[in-house]
C-alpha positions in Angstrom: -63.0 -96.9 75.4 -59.8 -95.5 75.0 -56.6 -96.0 77.3 -53.6 -94.0 77.4 -50.4 -96.7 77.4 -47.0 -96.2 77.6 -44.5 -99.3 75.5 -41.1 -100.1 76.5 -38.8 -100.4 73.9 -34.9 -101.0 72.9 -34.9 -97.2 72.4 -36.9 -96.2 75.3 -40.3 -95.8 76.1 -43.6 -95.4 73.2 -46.2 -93.7 74.4 -49.7 -94.0 73.2 -53.1 -94.9 73.0 -55.6 -98.1 72.7 -59.1 -98.3 71.6 -61.4 -100.9 72.5 -64.6 -101.3 71.9 -67.0 -101.5 75.0 -67.9 -104.7 76.5 -66.9 -107.4 77.6 -64.7 -110.3 74.8 -61.4 -110.4 73.1 -60.5 -108.1 69.9 -58.6 -108.9 67.2 -55.6 -106.3 67.5 -54.5 -103.2 65.1 -51.4 -100.9 64.8 -52.0 -97.7 63.5 -49.1 -95.8 62.4 -50.1 -92.2 61.7 -48.6 -90.0 59.2 -45.6 -87.1 59.9 -48.1 -85.6 61.8 -47.9 -87.3 64.6 -50.9 -88.1 66.8 -53.7 -85.7 67.2 -57.5 -85.6 66.7 -57.9 -86.6 63.1 -56.0 -90.2 63.7 -57.5 -90.2 66.9 -60.9 -90.3 65.2 -59.9 -92.6 62.2 -58.4 -94.9 65.1 -61.5 -94.9 67.1 -63.9 -95.4 63.9 -61.8 -98.5 62.8 -61.6 -100.3 66.6 -65.8 -99.4 66.6 -65.8 -102.0 63.8 -64.5 -104.6 66.4 -60.8 -104.3 66.8 -58.4 -103.3 69.5 -56.3 -100.2 68.2 -53.0 -99.4 69.0 -52.3 -95.8 68.2 -48.5 -95.7 68.9 -46.6 -91.9 69.0 -43.9 -93.2 66.2 -42.0 -90.7 67.1 -41.4 -91.1 71.0 -37.9 -91.0 70.3 -37.7 -87.0 69.6 -40.7 -86.3 71.8 -44.8 -86.2 72.6 -47.3 -84.5 70.8 -48.5 -83.2 69.4 -45.5 -82.8 67.0 -45.8 -79.5 65.4 -47.1 -76.4 67.6 -48.0 -74.4 63.5 -49.8 -76.1 60.7 -47.1 -78.2 58.6 -46.2 -76.7 54.9 -43.9 -78.6 52.2 -41.0 -76.4 51.6 -41.5 -74.1 54.4 -38.2 -73.9 56.4 -39.5 -74.5 59.5 -41.5 -76.9 58.8 -38.6 -78.7 56.9 -36.5 -78.3 59.7 -39.3 -80.3 62.2 -39.5 -83.1 59.8 -35.9 -83.2 59.8 -36.4 -83.7 63.8 -39.0 -86.0 63.4 -38.1 -88.3 60.4 -34.4 -88.9 61.1 -34.5 -91.3 64.1 -36.6 -93.4 62.5 -34.6 -95.1 60.3 -35.1 -99.0 58.5 -33.5 -100.3 61.2 -36.0 -98.2 64.4 -38.8 -99.3 62.6 -37.4 -102.7 62.6 -37.1 -102.5 65.9 -40.1 -101.2 67.0 -42.4 -104.3 65.5 -41.8 -107.0 68.4 -42.0 -103.7 71.1 -46.0 -102.8 69.7 -47.0 -106.0 68.5 -46.2 -107.9 71.9 -47.6 -105.4 73.4 -51.0 -105.7 72.0 -50.7 -109.6 72.0 -50.8 -108.7 76.0 -53.9 -107.3 76.5 -56.3 -109.9 78.0 -59.1 -107.7 75.5 -57.2 -108.9 72.2 -57.8 -111.9 70.7 -54.8 -114.7 70.5 -55.2 -114.4 66.8 -53.3 -112.3 63.9 -52.3 -108.7 63.9 -52.6 -106.0 61.5 -51.0 -102.5 60.3 -51.8 -99.8 58.6 -49.5 -96.9 58.0 -50.3 -93.1 56.5 -47.5 -91.4 54.7 -44.0 -92.4 55.2 -45.7 -95.2 58.0 -46.4 -96.8 55.4 -43.1 -98.3 54.4 -43.1 -99.0 58.2 -46.2 -101.3 57.6 -44.4 -103.1 55.3 -41.0 -103.3 57.6 -43.8 -104.8 60.8 -44.8 -107.2 58.4 -41.4 -108.5 57.6 -39.9 -108.2 60.8 -42.6 -110.3 62.6 -44.1 -112.7 59.7 -45.4 -114.5 62.9 -48.2 -112.3 63.6 -48.7 -110.3 61.0 -51.9 -111.1 58.6 -52.5 -108.5 57.0 -50.6 -104.7 55.9 -51.9 -101.4 54.2 -50.4 -98.0 53.0 -52.4 -95.3 51.7 -50.5 -92.6 50.4 -47.1 -94.1 51.4 -44.3 -92.5 50.1 -41.0 -93.8 48.7 -41.9 -97.8 49.0 -39.9 -98.5 45.5 -36.7 -96.3 45.7 -33.0 -97.5 44.2 -31.8 -97.3 47.8 -30.2 -100.4 49.6 -32.7 -99.6 51.8 -36.0 -99.3 50.1 -38.6 -100.7 51.8 -39.6 -103.3 48.8 -36.6 -105.1 49.3 -38.2 -106.7 52.7 -40.8 -108.6 50.3 -39.8 -112.0 50.4 -39.9 -111.9 55.0 -43.5 -111.0 54.4 -45.9 -113.3 54.9 -49.2 -110.8 55.0 -51.3 -110.2 52.8 -50.9 -107.0 51.6 -52.7 -103.5 50.0 -51.3 -100.4 48.8 -53.7 -97.5 48.2 -51.8 -94.3 45.7 -52.2 -91.7 45.5 -53.3 -89.9 41.7 -50.7 -87.0 42.6 -48.2 -88.0 44.2 -44.9 -86.6 44.6 -43.3 -89.1 46.8 -44.0 -92.0 45.0 -45.4 -91.3 41.3 -46.2 -92.7 38.1 -42.8 -95.0 37.8 -42.2 -95.9 41.5 -45.6 -97.6 41.6 -45.0 -99.5 38.5 -42.1 -100.5 39.6 -43.0 -101.6 43.2 -46.5 -103.5 41.1 -43.5 -105.6 39.3 -41.9 -106.6 42.5 -44.9 -107.4 44.5 -45.6 -110.2 41.7 -42.7 -111.4 41.8 -42.5 -111.4 45.9 -46.0 -114.0 45.1 -48.2 -113.3 47.8 -51.2 -111.7 47.9 -51.9 -108.0 47.6 -53.8 -105.8 46.1 -52.7 -102.2 44.7 -54.5 -100.0 43.0 -54.1 -95.6 42.1 -57.2 -93.5 43.7 -57.9 -91.2 41.0 -58.5 -87.7 41.9 -56.4 -88.5 45.1 -53.8 -86.5 46.1 -51.0 -87.7 48.5 -52.8 -87.2 52.1 -56.6 -87.9 50.9 -57.7 -89.9 53.8 -57.1 -87.4 56.8 -59.9 -85.5 57.4 -58.4 -82.3 59.3 -59.5 -79.0 58.9 -56.5 -77.7 57.7 -56.0 -80.4 54.7 -56.5 -78.9 51.6 -56.1 -83.1 50.0 -58.7 -84.6 52.2 -61.1 -86.3 49.5 -64.2 -87.4 51.3 -65.5 -89.6 48.6 -61.8 -91.5 48.7 -61.2 -91.7 52.2 -64.7 -93.3 52.6 -63.6 -95.9 50.0 -59.8 -96.2 51.2 -61.4 -96.7 54.7 -64.5 -99.5 53.3 -60.8 -101.0 51.6 -59.0 -101.3 55.0 -62.3 -102.6 56.4 -62.7 -105.5 54.3 -58.4 -106.5 54.5 -58.8 -106.4 58.1 -62.7 -108.2 57.9 -61.2 -111.1 55.7 -57.7 -111.7 57.3 -57.9 -111.4 61.0 -61.5 -112.3 61.9 
């Protein structure tokens, strides 16, 4: 089952889709955050597949401040002037503060649904929303029990707004799946993130997917980075994380 939804936020109204398994009963809630491409068929399929494992999955339009899907009218190409201009239009309004503000509306929406169980929630982010998943876990530690990031970018930086700095507020179990080749999160920041996670002291796993490039999890026709065997392994890791923490 899938339902078009709207969520009132401090900054406007976020559109999105709620996926639920067929049948009666209640299901653990999960927030699925898209990569820079926004809501499209590939991420709809990913959210639907996760829902089929027994979850109510919220797929919000994280770019609602800018517009509604489709977010690009042509394939995104890194470095191309048109693509980079659109990238700035989409990512600019989604500041660290905006990500944190969106946490409660998304969490509260799921928590209020009759089909969503009263237990803890999970969140997963891809690409730049890996950081958003972490910020949501920090903003709502009372509800988020598991957070995952796949090929998340800039998770550890020297900036005062670096995502890793919210770790002291996080109570969730964390999972980070890094790309083997990723300019947005190369080897040194991964190592620094791992040290920060160790100092944090919570339950986590951080691993590099050998041979996988940035974006390897997204099965769309124009994604040359897609790596089916490693994408499957990532899904199994995500399924295990949520099964062990939310059910």
